[in-house]
Structure formats: C-alpha cells, structure tokens
C-alpha positions as CSV (number, residue, x, y, z in Angstrom):
1,M,-8.1,-23.4,1.6
2,L,-10.1,-20.7,3.1
3,A,-12.6,-20.6,0.7
4,P,-15.1,-22.5,3.1
5,L,-14.0,-20.2,6.0
6,R,-15.2,-16.9,3.7
7,D,-18.0,-18.4,2.5
8,Y,-19.6,-20.5,5.4
9,L,-17.9,-19.8,8.6
10,C,-18.8,-16.3,9.6
11,P,-18.6,-16.1,13.4
12,R,-19.6,-12.9,15.4
13,D,-16.1,-13.1,17.0
14,P,-13.7,-14.5,14.7
15,K,-11.3,-15.1,17.5
16,S,-14.0,-17.6,19.1
17,S,-13.7,-19.7,16.1
18,P,-10.5,-22.7,16.5
19,L,-10.4,-23.2,12.8
20,L,-10.2,-19.5,11.7
21,C,-7.2,-18.9,14.7
22,K,-5.5,-22.1,13.4
23,T,-5.3,-21.0,9.8
24,K,-4.3,-17.4,11.0
25,E,-1.5,-19.0,13.0
26,C,-0.3,-20.9,10.1
27,Y,-0.4,-18.0,7.7
28,F,1.1,-15.4,9.9
29,T,3.9,-17.7,11.0
30,R,5.1,-17.7,7.3
31,L,5.0,-14.1,7.3
32,S,7.0,-13.7,10.5
33,V,10.2,-12.8,8.2
34,W,11.2,-9.9,6.0
35,V,11.5,-10.6,2.2
36,D,14.7,-9.0,0.9
37,P,16.3,-10.6,-2.3
38,S,19.9,-10.5,-0.5
39,L,18.7,-12.5,2.2
40,P,18.0,-16.6,2.5
41,G,14.3,-17.6,1.7
42,F,13.6,-15.0,-0.8
43,E,12.6,-17.6,-3.4
44,E,10.4,-19.7,-0.7
45,A,8.5,-16.3,0.0
46,Q,7.0,-16.8,-3.7
47,W,4.2,-18.8,-1.8
48,I,2.5,-15.7,-1.5
49,V,1.5,-15.5,-5.2
50,S,-1.1,-18.3,-4.8
51,E,-2.2,-17.6,-1.3
52,D,-2.5,-13.8,-1.1
53,V,-6.4,-13.5,-1.4
54,N,-6.6,-15.9,1.4
55,V,-3.7,-13.8,3.6
56,E,-5.6,-10.5,3.0
57,H,-9.0,-11.8,3.9
58,L,-7.5,-13.1,7.4
59,L,-6.0,-9.6,8.1
60,V,-9.1,-7.6,6.8
61,V,-11.2,-9.7,9.7
62,F,-8.3,-9.6,12.2
63,T,-7.5,-5.9,11.9
64,S,-11.5,-4.9,12.5
65,V,-11.4,-7.0,15.7
66,D,-8.1,-6.3,16.9
67,A,-7.0,-2.9,15.5
68,D,-4.7,-2.0,18.6
69,S,-2.8,-5.2,18.3
70,G,0.9,-4.2,17.1
71,G,1.4,-8.1,15.9
72,I,-1.6,-8.0,13.3
73,W,-0.2,-4.7,11.6
74,D,3.2,-6.1,11.6
75,T,1.9,-8.9,9.8
76,C,0.2,-6.6,7.5
77,A,3.4,-4.8,6.5
78,R,5.6,-8.1,6.0
79,F,2.4,-9.0,3.6
80,M,2.9,-6.1,1.7
81,G,6.6,-6.9,1.7
82,H,5.7,-9.9,0.2
83,L,3.5,-8.5,-2.3
84,C,6.2,-5.7,-3.5
85,W,8.7,-8.7,-4.2
86,H,6.3,-11.5,-5.9
87,K,2.8,-10.3,-6.7
88,I,2.5,-6.5,-7.1
89,R,-1.0,-5.3,-6.7
90,L,-2.7,-2.8,-4.6
91,V,-4.3,-4.1,-1.3
92,A,-7.9,-3.3,0.2
93,L,-6.0,-2.4,3.3
94,G,-5.1,1.0,2.5
95,P,-7.8,2.9,4.4
96,K,-7.6,1.1,7.2
97,I,-3.8,1.7,7.3
98,E,-4.5,5.6,7.1
99,G,-6.8,5.3,9.5
100,L,-5.0,4.1,12.4
101,R,-4.0,6.7,14.8
102,D,-0.3,8.3,14.3
103,D,1.1,7.0,17.7
104,H,0.3,3.5,16.7
105,P,3.6,1.5,16.8
106,S,3.0,0.0,13.3
107,K,1.4,2.8,11.1
108,P,4.8,4.4,9.8
109,E,6.4,0.9,8.4
110,C,2.7,-0.1,7.0
111,L,2.5,3.3,4.9
112,V,6.0,2.7,3.9
113,Q,5.0,-0.7,2.5
114,L,2.1,0.6,1.1
115,S,3.7,3.3,-0.5
116,R,6.2,0.7,-2.4
117,L,2.8,-1.1,-4.1
118,F,1.8,2.5,-5.1
119,R,5.2,2.8,-6.8
120,L,5.1,-0.5,-8.5
121,V,1.9,0.1,-10.0
122,G,2.8,3.5,-11.5
123,N,1.2,5.9,-8.9
124,G,4.0,8.1,-8.3
125,V,1.8,10.7,-6.4
126,E,0.6,8.2,-3.8
127,Y,4.0,6.7,-3.4
128,K,5.4,10.3,-2.3
129,R,2.1,11.4,-0.3
130,L,2.3,8.0,2.2
131,L,6.1,8.6,2.6
132,V,6.2,12.1,3.7
133,H,3.4,10.9,6.2
134,A,5.7,8.0,7.3
135,L,8.6,10.3,7.4
136,K,7.0,12.9,9.6
137,L,6.1,9.8,11.9
138,Y,9.8,8.6,12.2
139,R,11.4,11.9,12.5
140,E,8.8,12.3,15.9
141,R,10.0,9.2,17.1
142,G,13.8,9.8,16.5
143,G,14.7,6.6,14.8
144,D,17.5,7.6,12.3
145,H,18.0,4.1,10.5
146,W,14.0,4.5,9.5
147,V,14.5,8.2,8.9
148,S,17.3,7.5,6.4
149,Q,15.2,4.4,4.9
150,V,12.3,6.6,4.2
151,L,14.7,9.5,3.1
152,R,16.0,7.2,0.2
153,L,12.4,6.0,-0.8
154,L,11.1,9.7,-1.1
155,S,14.3,10.4,-3.3
156,D,13.2,7.5,-5.4
157,A,9.7,8.9,-5.5
158,N,10.9,12.4,-6.6
159,L,12.8,10.5,-9.3
160,E,9.7,9.3,-10.6
161,L,8.1,12.5,-10.3
162,G,10.5,14.3,-12.3
163,L,11.8,16.5,-8.9
164,Y,15.3,15.9,-9.2
165,K,16.7,18.4,-7.0
166,E,14.5,17.6,-4.1
167,G,15.3,14.0,-4.7
168,I,19.2,14.6,-4.6
169,Q,18.9,16.4,-1.1
170,Q,17.0,13.6,0.3
171,A,19.6,11.0,-1.0
172,E,22.2,12.9,0.3
173,E,20.7,13.6,3.7
174,A,20.1,9.6,4.0
175,M,23.6,9.1,3.3
176,E,25.0,11.3,6.1
177,I,22.7,9.5,8.2
178,D,24.1,6.1,7.2
179,K,27.7,7.2,7.3
180,R,27.2,8.3,11.1
181,L,25.7,5.0,11.8
182,G,28.3,3.0,9.7
183,D,25.5,1.5,7.5
184,V,27.4,0.6,4.1
185,V,24.7,-1.3,2.6
186,G,22.7,2.2,3.1
187,Q,25.1,4.3,1.6
188,A,25.5,2.2,-1.4
189,R,21.6,2.1,-1.8
190,C,21.5,6.1,-1.3
191,L,24.4,6.5,-3.9
192,K,22.7,4.5,-6.2
193,N,19.4,6.7,-6.0
194,L,21.8,9.9,-6.0
195,A,23.3,8.3,-9.4
196,W,19.8,8.1,-11.0
197,L,18.9,11.6,-9.8
198,L,21.9,12.9,-11.0
199,Y,21.6,11.3,-14.6
200,K,18.2,12.5,-14.7
201,D,19.3,15.8,-13.9
202,G,21.8,15.8,-16.6
203,Q,25.1,15.6,-14.4
204,L,26.4,12.5,-16.3
205,D,30.2,12.7,-14.6
206,A,28.7,13.0,-11.2
207,A,26.1,9.9,-11.7
208,E,28.7,8.0,-13.1
209,K,31.3,8.7,-10.2
210,A,28.0,8.1,-7.6
211,A,27.6,4.8,-9.6
212,L,31.0,3.5,-9.2
213,R,31.4,4.8,-5.5
214,A,28.6,2.4,-4.6
215,I,29.8,-0.4,-6.3
216,N,33.4,-0.2,-5.0
217,L,31.8,0.7,-1.6
218,V,30.2,-2.8,-1.3
219,P,32.5,-6.0,-0.5
220,E,32.5,-8.8,-2.7
221,N,30.3,-11.0,-0.6
222,G,28.1,-8.2,0.3
223,D,24.8,-7.0,-0.5
224,Q,24.6,-7.2,-4.6
225,F,21.4,-5.7,-5.3
226,P,22.6,-2.2,-5.4
227,V,25.5,-3.3,-7.2
228,S,23.5,-4.9,-10.2
229,E,21.4,-1.5,-10.1
230,C,24.6,0.6,-10.3
231,H,25.6,-1.2,-13.5
232,R,22.5,-1.0,-15.1
233,I,22.7,2.9,-14.3
234,L,26.2,2.9,-15.8
235,G,24.9,0.9,-18.9
236,T,22.2,3.8,-18.9
237,I,24.7,6.6,-18.9
238,Y,26.9,5.3,-21.4
239,Q,24.1,4.4,-23.9
240,S,23.3,8.0,-23.6
241,Q,27.1,9.4,-24.5
242,G,27.0,6.7,-27.4
243,T,29.9,4.4,-25.9
244,R,27.5,1.3,-26.9
245,E,30.0,-1.6,-26.1
246,K,30.5,-0.3,-22.5
247,A,26.7,0.2,-21.9
248,I,26.3,-3.2,-23.2
249,H,29.1,-4.5,-20.8
250,H,27.4,-2.9,-18.0
251,F,23.9,-4.2,-18.9
252,E,25.3,-7.7,-19.1
253,T,26.9,-7.8,-16.0
254,A,23.7,-6.4,-14.2
255,L,21.7,-9.3,-15.9
256,G,24.6,-12.0,-14.5
257,I,24.1,-10.8,-11.1
258,A,20.4,-10.4,-11.1
259,S,20.3,-14.0,-12.6
260,S,22.3,-15.4,-10.0
261,F,19.8,-14.5,-7.3
262,S,16.5,-14.7,-9.4
263,W,15.6,-11.0,-9.1
264,H,12.8,-10.9,-11.5
265,E,12.2,-6.9,-11.2
266,Q,15.8,-6.4,-12.0
267,L,16.2,-8.8,-14.7
268,F,13.1,-7.1,-16.3
269,L,14.5,-3.8,-15.9
270,T,17.8,-4.5,-17.6
271,H,16.4,-6.7,-20.7
272,S,14.3,-3.7,-21.1
273,S,17.3,-1.5,-21.1
274,L,18.8,-3.6,-23.6
275,A,15.9,-3.8,-25.8
276,E,15.6,0.2,-25.7
277,L,19.4,0.3,-27.0
278,F,19.1,-2.2,-29.7
279,L,15.6,-0.6,-30.8
280,D,17.5,2.9,-31.0
281,D,20.6,1.1,-33.0
282,G,18.1,-0.6,-35.4
283,R,18.9,-4.1,-34.8
284,F,15.4,-5.0,-34.4
285,D,16.0,-9.1,-34.0
286,D,18.0,-8.4,-31.1
287,A,15.6,-5.9,-29.7
288,S,12.8,-8.2,-29.9
289,A,14.7,-11.0,-28.1
290,H,15.2,-8.9,-25.3
291,I,11.7,-7.5,-25.3
292,E,10.9,-11.4,-25.0
293,Q,12.8,-11.7,-22.1
294,A,11.6,-9.0,-20.3
295,K,8.2,-10.2,-20.9
296,S,9.2,-13.4,-18.8
297,H,10.3,-11.2,-16.0
298,T,7.2,-9.4,-15.3
299,V,6.1,-12.4,-13.3
300,D,2.5,-10.6,-11.9
301,S,3.3,-7.1,-12.2
302,A,0.6,-5.7,-14.4
303,Y,2.5,-2.4,-14.8
304,N,5.9,-4.3,-16.2
305,L,3.7,-6.1,-18.5
306,G,2.0,-2.7,-19.8
307,S,5.8,-1.6,-20.2
308,T,6.7,-4.7,-22.3
309,I,3.9,-4.0,-24.3
310,L,4.8,-0.3,-25.1
311,L,8.2,-1.5,-25.9
312,Q,6.6,-4.0,-28.3
313,A,4.4,-1.2,-30.1
314,R,7.7,0.9,-30.3
315,L,9.4,-2.0,-32.0
316,W,6.5,-2.5,-34.4
317,Y,6.2,1.3,-35.5
318,R,9.9,1.3,-36.0
319,Q,9.2,-1.7,-38.4
320,R,6.4,0.4,-40.0
321,R,3.9,-2.3,-39.0
322,F,1.4,0.5,-38.0
323,D,-1.7,-1.4,-37.3
324,E,-0.2,-4.0,-34.9
325,A,1.7,-0.9,-33.4
326,K,-1.7,0.8,-32.5
327,S,-3.1,-2.2,-31.2
328,E,-0.3,-2.8,-29.0
329,V,-0.6,1.1,-27.6
330,L,-4.1,0.5,-26.7
331,R,-3.5,-2.8,-25.2
332,A,-1.1,-0.9,-23.1
333,V,-3.4,2.2,-22.1
334,E,-6.2,-0.6,-21.0
335,V,-3.5,-2.2,-18.4
336,F,-2.5,1.5,-17.3
337,E,-6.1,2.6,-16.8
338,K,-6.8,-0.5,-14.7
339,L,-4.0,0.5,-12.5
340,G,-5.0,4.1,-12.3
341,A,-1.0,4.6,-13.6
342,A,-1.1,8.4,-15.1
343,Q,2.5,7.9,-15.6
344,G,2.0,4.7,-17.7
345,L,-0.5,6.7,-19.5
346,E,1.9,9.5,-20.1
347,R,4.2,6.9,-21.4
348,C,1.8,5.6,-24.2
349,K,1.8,9.5,-25.4
350,E,5.4,9.3,-25.4
351,V,5.6,6.3,-27.7
352,L,2.8,7.7,-30.0
353,R,5.2,11.1,-30.5
354,D,8.1,8.7,-31.1
355,A,5.8,6.9,-34.0
356,D,4.9,10.4,-35.6
357,E,8.4,11.1,-36.0
358,E,8.9,7.4,-37.5
359,I,5.8,7.9,-39.9
360,N,6.5,11.6,-40.6
361,N,3.1,11.6,-42.4
362,G,0.5,14.1,-41.2
363,K,-2.4,12.4,-42.6
364,L,-1.6,9.0,-41.2
365,L,-1.4,11.0,-37.7
366,E,-4.4,12.8,-38.2
367,T,-6.4,9.5,-38.7
368,V,-4.7,6.5,-36.8
369,L,-2.5,8.4,-33.7
370,L,-4.4,11.8,-32.9
371,P,-7.7,9.9,-31.7
372,V,-5.4,7.7,-29.4
373,C,-3.6,10.8,-28.2
374,I,-6.9,12.4,-27.5
375,D,-8.2,9.4,-25.2
376,L,-4.9,9.0,-23.7
377,A,-4.9,13.0,-22.6
378,V,-8.4,12.3,-21.2
379,S,-7.8,9.1,-19.3
380,A,-4.7,10.7,-17.3
381,Q,-6.6,13.8,-16.6
382,G,-9.3,11.9,-15.0
383,I,-6.6,9.7,-12.8
384,K,-4.9,12.9,-11.8
385,Q,-8.1,14.6,-10.7
386,Q,-9.1,11.4,-8.7
387,H,-5.9,11.5,-7.1
388,R,-6.6,15.3,-6.1
389,R,-9.9,13.9,-4.4
C-alpha cells in the first residue's frame, strides 16, 4: 500500500500531504491499543505481520518532523509491542528513541518495548541496558506500577544473563510493590520470574513453591499467561529431579492453556522443553515430533527458528548422523550471527560440547567439531566487542 508513497511521494513537509496523513491515520488508529495475550483482540493484531515495514516507514517519517509529539512516540511503543508478539525483529527506531530527552513523557515506555525486542532476538546485554535506563526514568517520575513492571523485566534480563541473585532481589522488590498496589496479576508474574531464578540458582524447593503460589494466586477466570508459564517451570523442575511423569503432566497442562489462546511463544517453548525431555530419555521419535511442533510455532522469530535448528542438531548427534548434525549447527550459527545474538552462539558451542560426549572420539572432534568451535568463539567475541562499543 505504501510502496508508491515511499518511492514517489516525498513532500518536504509530510504533514502537508493529505494522502500520507490519511494513511498515517489509518495505521495509527489500528495501533491505538496495546497487545496482550490475555486481552481480547490479540489474534486480530496479527495484521502487523504484513504491514510492519509500512508502519515503520511512517513512524520514521513522522518522528523526524514531529519529535516532540507524545502521540507519535506512544504509537511507536505500541508498534514495538505488536512486533514482540507477532513478528519478532529489531527496528530502525532505536537511535531515535535513545536520542529523546529524558523528560520526554514517552521515552521510558519506548525503551521498555525496544528492550523486549532485543531480548527476543537473544541480546540479553542490550535488554538489560535499556531497562536500567527506563527504571531510572520511572523512579524519578514516581510511578510505582511502572517501576514494578520494569523490575520484573530486569529480573528476567538477569535470568538470561545468569545473574540470579540480582534477579531474585528485583523480583522480590517488584512483588512487594504489587502487594502494596493490590495487583494480583503482577504478583503472579513476579512469582513466575522468581521461580525461574530460584530454579537456575539451584533452589529447587523454593522454586517449586513460588510456581505453585503463582498458580494458586490467579483466579480460574483470571490471566492464564503466568499460569501456563508456571506449569512449564514445574515441568522443568520435575524433569531435573527425574520425576518424568510429573514433568510431562505439567508440560502438557502448559500446552493446553497456551493452545486455547494461540500463544505461539509459549507453545514453542513448551514443545521445545518436551523435545529436550524425550531427547534425554532416548525417545527419539517423540523428541522429533515435538521439534516439528516447536518449529511450527516459531512464527516470524528467527531466534526461535535457530533454537529449533539446534534441537534438531542435538537429535541427529544422538542418532550419530554427524554430517547432518554439523550442517544444522552451522545453519544455527548463521541465524544467530545475523541477529547479533551472542547467547545463541554460546548455545551452539554447548551443543557441540554435548556432541563431543556423544561421539567420544578425539579424532572426529579434531577434524569435524573443533574448527566449528573456533569459528563460534571468534563470532561470539566479535559480537560482544560490538556491544561494548
């Protein structure tokens, strides 16, 4: 729709073009609501998948000519929110957002939404950096609800970065704020983050209690999103304890909830967890079936697609199909390098290390796997240096 506008209609003042302004009004009206999987209209928001480039072009144009308008930047935040759920990718608006003055009313929310996109493409360092800035701005403005929300996201960022103690403190602080505000859903989401952090920190009993508390806190007709996630956490905990049947029960419960709402990210994560479980048990047919299911829910997430490629590589290494497995790892490396996802590259190295245990052949490691490991180390280091700059 906007191709002719972009290519041929380039007025010096975009606001003087009735056609461009009418197009802007049409798109921005559709972006007037927030996307949330627990709210009506979630599925309808998938229109962004085919129109995202056009919308981003309009935002680039109008944020350039009307930078002080809060409405334009609020729309920018909602646009990124749509992408987080329906078409995961980075945007060209990042430098503009960070260039806003700190007292701009829309800056902290734009930083939060931008940070979420970085998380979803596997860049935990940028995810945390942007959230730290947003938290500072919200604390200065005194909005407890927003402070709690960013603290929850920061606890998730520290989970991604392996900083579990710091994440636990942030989740607990956020939960205290939500208790004071009487926000039950906020408390459940804090407990969900806390459960993951405690699990990663080796506190399995405390993690189990936190997940169960979150499930019990949400009423039956309440927000089921943290409930689905907590069942996946419980499945992971029980899997690590060797209680496979309990683990499968909770994974399947998570799948049932996510399926009823078409939550592709949750479906992807839970099918991936089941694939890992069956892979560890040597049930390769079941693992393969869940890998295919996970792949069907990657939607437009290149990072998730890379993750399913890695799962497939693990399966083929276990089946001693070494050439095919190596090819899959290299495909995953290509995906993560394009995204600048250092964590994804680290996971590629982990798969290769696991493969070495399966192969248990020094010569094969030297001739097949070692060159790939070296290339991965160089790529990951290069990405980290880019982030530092």
